[in-house]
KEKE-3310 file (N, C-alpha, C; in steps of 0.2 Angstrom, whole numbers, plus 5000, padded with zeros to 4 digits):
npx = (5056:5049:5051:5039:5029:5033:5030:5016:5011:5015:5010:4996:4994:4998:4987:4976:4979:4979:4966:4959:4964:4960:4946:4941:4946:4942:4936:4948:4955:4946:4947:4960:4958:4958:4951:4949:4950:4961:4971:4965:4967:4980:4980:4973:4981:4992:4985:4983:4996:4999:4991:4997:5009:5005:4999:5011:5019:5012:5012:5025:5040:5051:5052:5058:5059:5045:5044:5053:5046:5036:5042:5046:5033:5030:5038:5032:5019:5023:5027:5014:5008:5015:5012:4998:4999:5003:4992:4982:4968:4966:4976:4977:4970:4978:4990:4985:4984:4997:5003:4998:5003:5017:5023:5021:5029:5042:5043:5043:5055:5064:5062:5065:5079:5084:5079:5089:5098:5093:5094:5093:5085:5084:5090:5084:5095:5106:5113:5123:5116:5103:5098:5096:5083:5083:5096:5109:5113:5102:5094:5103:5114:5129:5143:5157:5171:5183:5197:5206:5219:5216:5218:5214:5209:5205:5193:5185:5184:5179:5167:5160:5157:5149:5138:5134:5129:5118:5118:5118:5129:5139:5150:5158:5165:5177:5179:5172:5165:5172:5183:5200:5208:5222:5232:5240:5254:5253:5242:5225:5208:5194:5181:5164:5158:5146:5141:5144:5157:5156:5142:5138:5130:5132:5121:5113:5118:5122:5134:5152:5165:5182:5193:5211:5227:5241:5241:5227:5222:5231:5229:5215:5216:5220:5209:5197:5182:5182:5188:5179:5168:5171:5173:5160:5153:5159:5156:5142:5141:5141:5145:5162:5173:5190:5204:5221:5230:5220:5217:5223:5215:5206:5215:5218:5205:5205:5201:5207:5213:5215:5210:5210:5219:5223:5234:5241:5258:5267:5261:5260:5268:5262:5249:5251:5257:5246:5238:5233:5232:5242:5241:5247:5238:5226:5212:5204:5193:5186:5174:5164:5172:5182:5197:5210:5225:5229:5227:5230:5224:5211:5199:5197:5195:5183:5174:5173:5169:5156:5150:5151:5144:5132:5128:5127:5116:5106:5106:5101:5089:5083)
npy = (4924:4927:4939:4942:4938:4946:4959:4958:4955:4966:4976:4974:4975:4989:4995:4991:4997:5010:5013:5011:5022:5032:5031:5029:5039:5045:5035:5028:5037:5038:5025:5026:5035:5048:5064:5076:5082:5085:5077:5071:5075:5072:5058:5055:5060:5051:5040:5042:5041:5028:5021:5025:5019:5006:5004:5005:4995:4984:4985:4987:4979:4981:4980:4988:5003:5006:4999:5006:5018:5015:5012:5026:5031:5023:5029:5042:5038:5033:5045:5051:5041:5043:5056:5054:5046:5055:5062:5053:5046:5033:5022:5008:5007:5014:5006:4994:4998:5001:4989:4983:4990:4989:4976:4978:4989:4984:4973:4980:4987:4977:4971:4982:4983:4970:4969:4976:4966:4955:4939:4937:4948:4962:4979:4993:4999:5012:5009:5006:5009:4998:4981:4967:4957:4947:4942:4930:4933:4940:4952:4950:4956:4963:4966:4976:4977:4989:5001:5016:5015:5003:4991:4998:4992:4980:4982:4988:4979:4967:4972:4977:4964:4959:4968:4966:4953:4955:4958:4969:4981:4987:4998:4996:5005:5011:5025:5041:5047:5046:5034:5031:5025:5014:5014:5004:5010:5022:5035:5032:5034:5042:5035:5034:5031:5019:5013:5016:5008:5007:5006:4996:4981:4964:4955:4962:4959:4948:4942:4944:4954:4955:4966:4968:4975:4983:4992:4994:4981:4979:4990:4987:4975:4979:4985:4982:4982:4980:4967:4960:4961:4954:4941:4938:4935:4922:4915:4914:4907:4913:4917:4922:4932:4934:4943:4945:4954:4953:4942:4944:4950:4939:4930:4937:4937:4924:4914:4906:4894:4877:4878:4878:4889:4903:4918:4934:4931:4934:4933:4920:4913:4919:4914:4900:4900:4903:4892:4888:4879:4884:4887:4889:4895:4902:4904:4899:4888:4885:4878:4890:4900:4910:4913:4922:4926:4939:4954:4949:4937:4940:4937:4924:4924:4932:4924:4913:4918:4923:4911:4905:4914:4913:4900:4899:4908:4900:4889:4895:4900:4888)
npz = (5040:5024:5011:5004:5013:5024:5018:5016:5029:5037:5030:5030:5043:5045:5038:5045:5058:5054:5049:5061:5069:5061:5061:5074:5084:5095:5103:5106:5113:5124:5129:5134:5144:5142:5143:5136:5119:5112:5106:5096:5082:5080:5081:5070:5060:5061:5058:5044:5040:5043:5034:5022:5022:5024:5011:5003:5008:5003:4989:4984:4980:4989:5005:5015:5015:5019:5031:5038:5038:5046:5058:5061:5063:5074:5084:5085:5089:5101:5108:5109:5117:5128:5132:5134:5145:5155:5157:5159:5168:5169:5172:5170:5158:5149:5150:5144:5131:5128:5130:5119:5108:5110:5105:5091:5089:5093:5083:5071:5072:5072:5060:5052:5054:5051:5038:5030:5027:5022:5015:4998:4996:4986:4984:4975:4964:4957:4943:4929:4915:4909:4912:4900:4898:4889:4886:4891:4903:4908:4919:4929:4942:4943:4953:4952:4959:4964:4965:4964:4951:4945:4931:4916:4904:4909:4916:4906:4895:4901:4906:4895:4889:4898:4898:4885:4887:4894:4907:4922:4927:4940:4947:4962:4975:4986:4985:4984:4972:4959:4951:4946:4932:4928:4913:4907:4905:4910:4919:4917:4911:4921:4930:4934:4951:4956:4967:4984:4993:5007:5009:5001:4998:4998:4996:4986:4974:4961:4956:4956:4950:4949:4944:4939:4939:4947:4957:4962:4967:4977:4986:4989:4996:5009:5015:5026:5024:5010:5009:5017:5009:4997:5003:5007:4995:4991:5003:5001:4990:4977:4960:4955:4947:4942:4937:4932:4943:4952:4960:4972:4982:4984:4990:5002:5008:5012:5003:4994:4996:4992:4979:4961:4952:4942:4937:4935:4932:4942:4954:4957:4967:4979:4978:4979:4992:4999:4998:4986:4970:4958:4940:4924:4913:4901:4906:4920:4928:4943:4952:4959:4954:4942:4935:4928:4918:4912:4902:4889:4888:4887:4879:4882:4895:4896:4890:4898:4910:4907:4904:4917:4925:4919:4921:4935:4936:4930:4938:4950:4946:4943)
capx = (5050:5050:5050:5032:5026:5034:5026:5009:5009:5015:5006:4989:4994:4997:4981:4972:4980:4977:4959:4957:4966:4956:4938:4939:4951:4939:4936:4955:4956:4942:4950:4966:4957:4959:4944:4949:4950:4967:4975:4961:4970:4986:4978:4971:4987:4995:4981:4985:5003:4999:4988:5001:5014:5002:4999:5018:5022:5008:5012:5032:5044:5056:5048:5062:5056:5039:5045:5056:5041:5032:5046:5045:5027:5029:5040:5026:5014:5026:5026:5007:5006:5018:5007:4992:5001:5004:4985:4977:4965:4965:4982:4976:4968:4985:4994:4982:4986:5004:5005:4996:5007:5024:5025:5022:5035:5048:5043:5044:5062:5068:5061:5069:5086:5085:5078:5094:5103:5089:5096:5088:5082:5089:5087:5084:5102:5107:5118:5125:5111:5098:5099:5092:5081:5084:5102:5110:5113:5097:5092:5108:5118:5136:5147:5164:5175:5189:5198:5211:5224:5214:5220:5208:5206:5202:5186:5181:5182:5174:5160:5157:5155:5143:5133:5131:5125:5112:5119:5118:5135:5139:5156:5158:5172:5178:5180:5165:5162:5175:5189:5204:5211:5229:5232:5247:5260:5251:5236:5220:5202:5190:5175:5159:5156:5139:5139:5150:5159:5153:5135:5136:5127:5133:5114:5110:5121:5122:5140:5157:5171:5188:5199:5218:5231:5245:5239:5220:5221:5236:5225:5209:5217:5221:5203:5193:5176:5183:5189:5173:5163:5173:5172:5153:5151:5161:5151:5135:5141:5140:5151:5167:5178:5196:5209:5228:5232:5214:5216:5226:5209:5204:5220:5217:5199:5205:5196:5211:5215:5211:5207:5215:5219:5229:5234:5248:5263:5271:5257:5260:5270:5257:5243:5253:5257:5239:5235:5230:5236:5243:5242:5248:5233:5222:5207:5204:5187:5186:5168:5161:5177:5186:5203:5214:5232:5230:5224:5231:5219:5204:5194:5196:5192:5176:5169:5173:5166:5149:5147:5150:5139:5125:5127:5125:5110:5102:5105:5097:5082:5080)
capy = (4927:4929:4946:4942:4937:4952:4964:4957:4955:4973:4980:4973:4978:4996:4997:4990:5002:5017:5013:5012:5028:5037:5031:5029:5042:5047:5029:5026:5042:5036:5019:5028:5039:5055:5067:5081:5079:5088:5072:5067:5077:5069:5051:5055:5061:5045:5035:5043:5039:5021:5019:5026:5014:5000:5003:5005:4988:4979:4986:4987:4973:4982:4982:4992:5010:5006:4997:5012:5023:5012:5014:5033:5032:5020:5034:5047:5034:5033:5052:5052:5037:5046:5062:5051:5043:5060:5065:5048:5045:5026:5019:5002:5007:5015:5000:4989:5000:5001:4982:4981:4993:4988:4971:4981:4993:4979:4969:4985:4989:4971:4970:4987:4981:4964:4970:4978:4961:4949:4935:4936:4954:4967:4986:4997:5002:5016:5006:5008:5006:4993:4974:4965:4951:4942:4939:4924:4936:4945:4953:4948:4961:4961:4971:4977:4980:4992:5007:5019:5011:4996:4991:5000:4987:4974:4985:4990:4974:4962:4975:4977:4958:4958:4972:4963:4947:4957:4960:4976:4981:4992:4999:4997:5007:5015:5032:5044:5049:5043:5031:5032:5018:5014:5012:5000:5013:5029:5035:5032:5038:5042:5031:5036:5025:5017:5011:5016:5001:5006:5005:4991:4974:4958:4952:4966:4957:4940:4940:4949:4954:4959:4968:4968:4981:4982:4997:4993:4976:4980:4994:4984:4970:4982:4988:4977:4982:4977:4960:4957:4961:4948:4935:4937:4931:4915:4911:4914:4902:4917:4917:4927:4932:4939:4943:4948:4954:4953:4937:4946:4951:4932:4927:4941:4935:4917:4909:4903:4887:4871:4880:4878:4896:4907:4925:4937:4926:4936:4931:4912:4911:4921:4910:4894:4900:4903:4885:4886:4876:4889:4884:4894:4894:4908:4905:4893:4888:4880:4879:4896:4905:4909:4917:4923:4928:4946:4957:4945:4932:4943:4934:4917:4926:4934:4918:4908:4922:4923:4904:4904:4918:4911:4893:4901:4911:4895:4885:4899:4900:4881)
capz = (5037:5018:5009:5003:5020:5028:5015:5017:5036:5040:5026:5032:5050:5044:5036:5051:5063:5051:5049:5068:5071:5057:5062:5081:5088:5102:5107:5108:5119:5130:5132:5137:5149:5141:5143:5131:5112:5109:5103:5090:5076:5080:5080:5063:5055:5062:5054:5037:5039:5043:5028:5016:5023:5022:5004:5001:5009:4999:4982:4982:4982:4994:5011:5020:5017:5022:5038:5042:5040:5052:5064:5063:5066:5081:5088:5086:5094:5108:5111:5110:5123:5134:5133:5137:5152:5160:5158:5160:5174:5169:5170:5167:5151:5146:5150:5139:5124:5128:5129:5112:5103:5111:5101:5085:5089:5093:5077:5066:5072:5071:5053:5048:5054:5047:5031:5026:5026:5021:5009:4992:4995:4983:4984:4969:4963:4951:4939:4922:4910:4911:4910:4895:4900:4883:4886:4895:4910:4909:4926:4934:4944:4944:4956:4950:4965:4962:4967:4959:4949:4941:4924:4912:4899:4913:4918:4900:4891:4904:4907:4889:4888:4903:4896:4879:4889:4897:4914:4924:4930:4945:4950:4969:4976:4992:4983:4984:4966:4953:4952:4940:4929:4925:4907:4905:4908:4912:4922:4912:4912:4927:4929:4940:4956:4956:4974:4988:4996:5014:5009:4997:5001:4993:4994:4981:4968:4959:4954:4957:4945:4952:4939:4942:4940:4953:4963:4964:4972:4983:4990:4992:5001:5015:5017:5029:5020:5003:5010:5019:5003:4993:5006:5007:4989:4992:5008:4998:4984:4971:4956:4956:4941:4944:4932:4933:4951:4956:4965:4979:4986:4986:4995:5008:5010:5014:4999:4989:4998:4989:4973:4956:4950:4938:4938:4933:4934:4948:4960:4958:4974:4984:4978:4982:4999:5001:4998:4979:4965:4952:4934:4918:4908:4900:4910:4924:4932:4949:4956:4957:4953:4936:4935:4921:4919:4911:4896:4883:4889:4889:4876:4885:4902:4895:4888:4904:4915:4905:4905:4924:4928:4916:4924:4941:4935:4928:4944:4955:4943:4944)
cpx = (5052:5048:5042:5028:5027:5030:5019:5007:5009:5011:4998:4989:4994:4991:4976:4972:4978:4970:4956:4958:4962:4948:4936:4944:4948:4938:4943:4957:4953:4945:4957:4965:4958:4953:4944:4950:4956:4971:4972:4964:4976:4985:4976:4976:4991:4992:4982:4992:5003:4996:4993:5007:5012:5002:5006:5020:5018:5009:5020:5035:5049:5052:5052:5060:5050:5039:5048:5051:5037:5036:5046:5038:5026:5032:5035:5021:5017:5026:5019:5005:5009:5014:5001:4993:5001:4997:4980:4975:4964:4971:4982:4974:4974:4989:4992:4984:4993:5006:5003:5001:5015:5026:5026:5028:5042:5049:5045:5052:5066:5068:5065:5076:5088:5084:5083:5099:5099:5092:5091:5085:5086:5086:5088:5091:5102:5114:5119:5120:5106:5099:5094:5090:5082:5091:5103:5111:5108:5095:5097:5112:5125:5140:5154:5167:5182:5190:5203:5217:5223:5216:5213:5204:5202:5195:5182:5179:5177:5167:5157:5154:5149:5137:5129:5127:5119:5112:5119:5124:5135:5147:5155:5165:5172:5178:5173:5162:5165:5181:5193:5208:5219:5229:5239:5253:5259:5244:5230:5214:5199:5184:5170:5158:5149:5137:5145:5151:5156:5146:5133:5135:5128:5126:5111:5113:5121:5129:5145:5163:5176:5193:5206:5221:5235:5242:5232:5220:5225:5232:5219:5211:5219:5215:5199:5186:5176:5183:5182:5168:5165:5172:5165:5151:5153:5157:5144:5135:5140:5146:5155:5172:5184:5201:5216:5230:5226:5214:5220:5220:5206:5208:5218:5210:5199:5201:5200:5213:5211:5209:5213:5214:5224:5229:5240:5253:5267:5267:5257:5262:5265:5251:5245:5254:5251:5235:5232:5235:5236:5245:5243:5244:5229:5216:5205:5197:5187:5180:5165:5166:5181:5191:5207:5220:5232:5226:5225:5227:5212:5198:5192:5192:5185:5172:5168:5169:5158:5146:5146:5144:5132:5123:5124:5118:5104:5100:5100:5090:5079:5078)
cpy = (4929:4936:4947:4942:4943:4958:4964:4958:4962:4978:4980:4976:4986:4998:4996:4996:5009:5018:5014:5019:5034:5037:5031:5032:5043:5040:5027:5031:5040:5030:5021:5032:5046:5059:5072:5078:5082:5083:5069:5069:5073:5061:5051:5056:5054:5040:5036:5040:5031:5018:5020:5021:5007:4999:5002:4998:4983:4980:4987:4981:4974:4984:4987:4999:5010:5004:5003:5017:5021:5013:5021:5034:5029:5025:5039:5044:5034:5039:5053:5048:5040:5052:5059:5049:5049:5063:5059:5047:5037:5023:5012:5002:5009:5009:4995:4991:5000:4994:4980:4984:4991:4982:4974:4985:4989:4976:4974:4986:4983:4970:4976:4986:4975:4964:4973:4973:4955:4945:4935:4943:4959:4974:4988:5000:5007:5014:5009:5005:5002:4986:4972:4958:4945:4939:4934:4927:4941:4946:4952:4955:4959:4967:4970:4980:4982:4998:5010:5014:5004:4997:4993:4995:4981:4976:4985:4984:4969:4965:4976:4970:4956:4962:4968:4956:4948:4958:4967:4976:4987:4992:5001:4999:5011:5023:5035:5045:5045:5039:5031:5026:5020:5011:5010:5004:5021:5029:5036:5036:5037:5038:5033:5030:5025:5016:5012:5010:5001:5005:4999:4984:4969:4955:4956:4964:4950:4938:4946:4948:4958:4960:4968:4975:4980:4986:4995:4987:4976:4985:4991:4979:4973:4985:4982:4977:4979:4969:4956:4956:4955:4942:4933:4933:4924:4912:4910:4909:4906:4916:4923:4926:4937:4938:4947:4948:4954:4948:4939:4947:4944:4929:4930:4939:4927:4912:4906:4896:4882:4872:4880:4885:4898:4914:4928:4933:4928:4935:4924:4910:4913:4916:4903:4894:4901:4897:4883:4883:4881:4885:4890:4893:4901:4909:4898:4893:4883:4882:4886:4902:4904:4915:4917:4927:4936:4948:4952:4939:4934:4940:4927:4919:4928:4928:4914:4912:4922:4916:4903:4907:4915:4904:4895:4904:4905:4890:4889:4899:4893:4879)
cpz = (5030:5016:5008:5009:5024:5025:5017:5024:5039:5036:5028:5039:5050:5042:5042:5056:5060:5051:5056:5070:5067:5059:5069:5085:5095:5106:5110:5114:5125:5133:5136:5143:5148:5139:5138:5124:5108:5105:5097:5084:5075:5078:5072:5058:5055:5058:5046:5035:5039:5036:5022:5016:5022:5015:5001:5002:5004:4992:4980:4984:4988:5000:5016:5021:5020:5029:5042:5043:5046:5058:5066:5066:5073:5086:5090:5090:5101:5112:5113:5116:5129:5137:5137:5144:5157:5161:5160:5167:5175:5167:5167:5160:5147:5145:5145:5132:5123:5126:5122:5107:5104:5106:5094:5084:5088:5086:5071:5066:5070:5063:5049:5048:5050:5039:5026:5024:5024:5015:5004:4991:4992:4983:4977:4969:4957:4948:4932:4917:4913:4908:4904:4897:4895:4883:4891:4902:4912:4916:4931:4935:4945:4947:4954:4955:4963:4966:4963:4958:4946:4934:4920:4908:4903:4917:4911:4896:4894:4905:4901:4887:4892:4901:4890:4881:4893:4904:4916:4929:4935:4948:4958:4971:4983:4991:4982:4978:4960:4955:4945:4938:4928:4918:4904:4908:4910:4916:4916:4913:4919:4925:4935:4944:4956:4963:4978:4992:5003:5014:5005:5001:4996:4991:4988:4974:4967:4958:4956:4952:4949:4947:4943:4941:4946:4959:4966:4969:4978:4988:4993:4997:5008:5018:5019:5025:5014:5004:5012:5013:4999:4996:5006:5001:4989:4997:5005:4992:4977:4967:4956:4950:4943:4939:4934:4940:4955:4961:4972:4984:4989:4991:5002:5012:5013:5010:4993:4990:4995:4982:4967:4952:4945:4940:4934:4936:4941:4955:4961:4965:4979:4984:4981:4989:5002:5001:4991:4975:4959:4946:4929:4912:4907:4904:4914:4928:4937:4953:4954:4956:4946:4937:4929:4922:4917:4905:4890:4883:4889:4885:4880:4892:4901:4894:4894:4909:4913:4906:4912:4927:4925:4919:4931:4941:4934:4934:4949:4952:4944:4951)
residu = (MET:THR:GLU:SER:THR:LYS:ASN:THR:THR:PHE:GLY:LEU:ALA:SER:LEU:ALA:VAL:GLY:ILE:THR:GLU:LEU:THR:ALA:PRO:ARG:GLN:ILE:GLU:GLN:THR:MET:GLY:ILE:GLU:ASP:SER:GLU:ASN:THR:GLY:ILE:LEU:ARG:VAL:LEU:GLY:VAL:ARG:GLU:LEU:ILE:HIS:GLY:PHE:ASP:LEU:LEU:THR:HIS:LYS:ASN:PRO:THR:PRO:GLY:ILE:LEU:GLY:ARG:VAL:ALA:GLY:ASP:LEU:LEU:ASP:GLY:VAL:LEU:LEU:ALA:THR:ALA:LEU:ALA:LYS:SER:ARG:ARG:PRO:ALA:GLY:TRP:ALA:MET:ILE:ALA:ALA:ALA:VAL:ALA:PRO:LEU:VAL:ILE:ALA:ASP:MET:VAL:CYS:ALA:VAL:THR:GLY:THR:GLY:THR:VAL:GLY:HIS:ARG:ARG:PRO:LEU:ASN:GLY:ARG:GLY:ARG:SER:ARG:SER:ASP:GLY:PRO:LEU:GLY:ASP:GLN:ARG:VAL:ALA:ILE:LEU:LEU:THR:ASP:GLY:PHE:GLU:GLN:VAL:GLU:LEU:GLU:GLU:PRO:ARG:LYS:ALA:LEU:ASP:LYS:ALA:GLY:ALA:GLU:THR:PHE:ILE:VAL:ALA:PRO:ASP:PRO:SER:THR:VAL:ARG:ALA:TRP:ASP:PHE:THR:LYS:TRP:GLY:ASP:LYS:PHE:PRO:VAL:ASP:VAL:ASN:LEU:LEU:THR:ALA:ARG:PRO:ASP:ASP:PHE:ASP:ALA:LEU:LEU:LEU:PRO:GLY:GLY:VAL:ILE:ASN:PRO:ASP:LEU:LEU:ARG:MET:MET:THR:PRO:ALA:ILE:ASP:PHE:VAL:ARG:ALA:PHE:PHE:HIS:ALA:GLY:LYS:PRO:VAL:ALA:SER:ILE:CYS:HIS:GLY:PRO:TRP:SER:ILE:VAL:GLU:ALA:GLY:GLN:ALA:ARG:GLY:ARG:ARG:MET:THR:SER:TRP:PRO:SER:LEU:GLN:THR:ASP:LEU:ARG:ASN:ALA:GLY:ALA:GLU:TRP:VAL:ASP:GLU:PRO:ALA:VAL:VAL:ASP:GLY:ASN:LEU:VAL:THR:SER:ARG:GLY:PRO:ASP:ASP:MET:SER:ALA:PHE:ASN:ARG:ALA:MET:ILE:GLU:LEU:PHE:ALA:HIS:ALA:ARG:SER:MET:THR:ALA:GLY)
# end
């Protein structure tokens, strides 16, 4: 089910249920065999809730909050049905209502779960600035995966190039609030984390940047969530850019075999052992991957990265 279809279907269902609960609470109670009217107010409150979530689903691109709201409402409906069951003098009538509601409850819960991983569906994210739709990477989201000890210039310079090209960049890290860079021979600046690695979804991003530094990728390659995050971009065919020691994460993700790559010279044995062809060049593009040796090749790396990401964007748009 596409996001648009999901929004429309569940939005209209919410509106229908809400209107019914608001306009005919007594009829619902009578069908269920409840003779008093103590649940009429609850039904009307649930009706208002359904209307709100119905409009939310029909007017927003992200269906997950609305569907989660429906699940919460389903639980309230379940409590109401349980209360009705205890009082009902017409079990057959209750069974009829329960049979009608149960498929909606199951569908809502399934959509709430699958909505967090739907391919092509992106959540609103709090990133660095806003993307410029007029650039070659306009509206493209780039995840920058790192942790403490990344080489500062390998974040700042590629990020500056991505920003200039119109992309919106997000630091994704296992750290809760900030990460600290390594500045060649000493500790560098701290940078705010935009998205925690444990809650990050590859489907929310269009491309991945892997800065180097010795400490940063050595830590990341020992973190299963980080390697799973990297692997997901390759499996989805999304573009990946990696510089210096960054390819360590690619090796750990099992995505180096059969590729033509470069890196900081000390990684060449690791890459060859992982099945890659290592070459001593400033920037190397192989399919959806671009790699570079280090800071001295930054200009070549940035050009190749922007070209690769822009090509992937044009292919997706086409």
